[in-house]
N, C-alpha and C positions, 0 to 999 in steps of 0.2 A: 249606641242608641238601640240597637236590636236587643242587646242584653237587658236593657231597662224595659223594653217592651215585653220581653219574656217574663221578667220579674212581675210585671203588672197584668199578666194574662188572666188570672182569676178575677181580678177587680174589673177588667175590661169586659169580660164575658158576663159578669153579674150586672154590669151597668146596662149593656144593650138588651138584656132580658128583663130589666126592671120596668114595672108598669108606668112609672113617672116618665121614664125615658121614651117609652112608646107613645105616651100622650104628647110629649114634647115634639116628637117626630111628626105626629099627625097634625100638629099645629102649623107646620110649614105651608105657606101659601104657594110658593113656587114649585112646580113639578120637578125642576132640575135638582132642587135641594132635597126633595123627598127621595129621588132616585139615588143621589149620592149617599144619603143616609142609609138607604137600604143596602147599598153596596158595602158600606162600612160594616154593617151588622153581619152580612153574609160572610165577609172575610174573617171577622173576629170569632164567629161561632164554628167555622170550619176547621177541623183538626189538621188538615193537610197544610194550611197556612202556618200553623205553629210548628209543625214538623220541619218546614222549610227554614223558619227562623232559627230553630235549634241547630239545624244542619250548618247554616252559615256561621253562627256564632262559634260552634265547635271547631270549625275549620280556621276561622279568622283569628281567634284568640291568641294562639301561639305566634302567628305572623305579626299581629299588632304588638305583642310583647317584644319580639325581636326588633321591630322598627323603633319602638320607644327606647330600647337599649342603645342602638346605634345612633340615635338622635341626641343622646346624652353627652355630657362633657367628660365622662370617665372612659379611658381606653378600655376596650372590651373585646379585642380581636379573638381571644380564645373562647369566649362565651358565644360568639357568633357561630363557631363550628358546632358546638353542642346544641344550640337552639335550632340550627338548621336540621340536625339529626332528629330532634324532637318533633319538628314540623312534619318531616317525612314519615316518621314512625307513627305520629298521631293520625295522619291520613290513613295509613295502612290499617291501624287498629280501630278506626272509627266504626261505630255500630250504626250510624245514621246514613252512611254513604254506600251506594251500590258499587260494584266493581268497576263499572264504566267511569263513574265520576272519580273514583280513587285513581284510576289510571290517568285520566285527564289532568287531575290536580298534581299528581306526582311528576308527570312529564313537565308541566309548567314550572314547578318548584325546582326540579333538577336542572332544567335549562338555565334558569336564573342563577343557580348555584355554580354551574360550570362557568358562567360568565364572570362572576365576581371572585371565585375561589382562587387563592394563592397558597403557596407552601407556608406562608406566615400565619394563616389561619390555623394550620395544624400545629405549628410551633407554639402559638399562643395557647392552644388547648393543652398541649403537653406540659407547659410550664405554669398553667393556672393551678394554684394549690387547691382550689375547690375540687378539681378533678384528679388529684394525685393518685387516688386509689382505683381509678377506673381502669378497665382492661384495654389500655391504649395499644398494646402490642398486636391486637387482633385486626387492626385496620391500617390505613395508609399513613397515619400521623407520625409514626416513628421513622418511617422511611423519609418523610419530608423533613423531620427534625434533623436526621443525620445529614441530609443533603444541604440544609442551611448551615449546619456546623462546618461542613467541608467548604462551603462557599465563603463564610465569614473568616475562617482561618485557613484560607487556601495556601497549600504548600507547607503549613506548619502542623505536622502530624502530632507533635507533643501537645500543642494547645488543643487540638481536636480530642485527644485522649483525655486530657484534663477535664474538658467539658463533659464528656461522656461519664467520667468517674463522678463528677459532681452531680450529674443527673441521676446516676445509679444510687448515690447516697440519699438524694432527695426522694426518689421513688420508693426506696426501701424504708423511709421514715427513720433514718438513723441520725445520731448526733442532735443537732438543733431541731431537726424536723420531728423528733420524737416527743417534743414537749407538748402537753395538752394545750398550752396557750397558743402555740403556733397553729395547731390544728383547728382550734376554735376561731382564731382570727382569720383563717383562710375562708371561712364561710361569711365573714362580715366585711372584709377589706377588699378593695380592688387589687387584682393580682400584682400590678407593678408596685403598689405601695407596700404590699406584704413582703415582696422581695427586698425592697429598700429598708424595711423595718427589721427583718430577721436575718438578712444576709446581704453582704455587699460584694457581688461578683463584678466589680467594675471593669475587669479586663476580659470578661467572658461573654458569651452569647447572652447570658441571663440578664445582663445590664441593658440590652438593646431590644429584646424581643417584644416587650409588652408596653412600650411607650405609645 
């Protein structure tokens, strides 16, 4: 709603400054209606109001995008991790927010993330082919991935090593993963369908992580 209001900014400002609009406003018989109309005009012509609208839409857009994603029917646990990062980074890079507001918003977002985050979010991100070339080794996701591998194949070091080897091949883009078709499909297909289509690791972690 706010984005649509922002799109119509010029038209709204032109409307309230138009002579016919002013004549229509003066035709009101009730004082209350005239006062309300005057308030509307004052809001629309003041730039501070529009700055606030821009501020809210810029902050809310990535949050709404994430909510739409998780409300869908397609498993998307790995994409949640990345979108939460984008939300936090977007607040930090915002040109419309002052530092106090940035701190307040980041605190609120991080508290919610701590509440819902599990290691499976990291594993989903690690195994989502859309993010295969990202620098995943520079944050906690690889530690979480290894922890889940050890948990799923507890006591079976051979199976753990096999999964790590499979993951290394996948990350390096070797064998099947080097095909342009596989890379292009990663941008279009849900992660779990991509894995089912291009490789069947039925006895490995890869078969469970993205359902």
